[in-house]
C-alpha positions, 0 to 999 in steps of 0.5 A, a space after each residue: 210617318 211610320 207606316 202601319 200594317 193593315 190586315 185585309 182578311 185572315 191571310 193577308 198583311 199590307 203596308 204602304 210606303 210612298 210608292 211601295 206596297 208590301 203585302 204579305 200572304 199566307 200561302 197554301 200547302 200547294 205553294 211551290 218550291 216549298 211548303 209555303 213562303 212569302 209572295 212578294 206583291 209589286 204595285 203597278 199602275 196597270 195590272 192587266 198591261 204588266 200581266 200581259 207583258 210578263 206572261 209574254 216573257 215567259 212567266 207561268 200563271 197561278 191566277 189571272 187578273 182578278 178584280 173581284 177579290 178585293 174591290 177597287 184593286 186588280 190582282 194577279 199571281 204568277 210564277 218566276 222561272 225558279 217557281 217562286 209566286 209573285 203578285 201584281 197589284 194595282 188600281 182596278 182602273 189603270 191610273 186609279 188611286 194607290 191603296 190607303 
């Protein structure tokens, strides 16, 4: 099967491949380290647990775990040590369904 990109809102495009989800977001001007760029989203089975673990390792928080922005999903955005944003995405309930 050839994956099909699905637009989710005006600022997000996603592609689901087996156990890999590629999400592309249009970033705002305040994004660092440049004026904009790509936010890499990682699909995880438990966003809350993974978020806490990564913050414990020293990641900076851009947005806490959010279950309201996209019904059925949990989302969180963090910064790596170089200031690049990355996202965590998973089911709103740990162990729930993968995106369709």
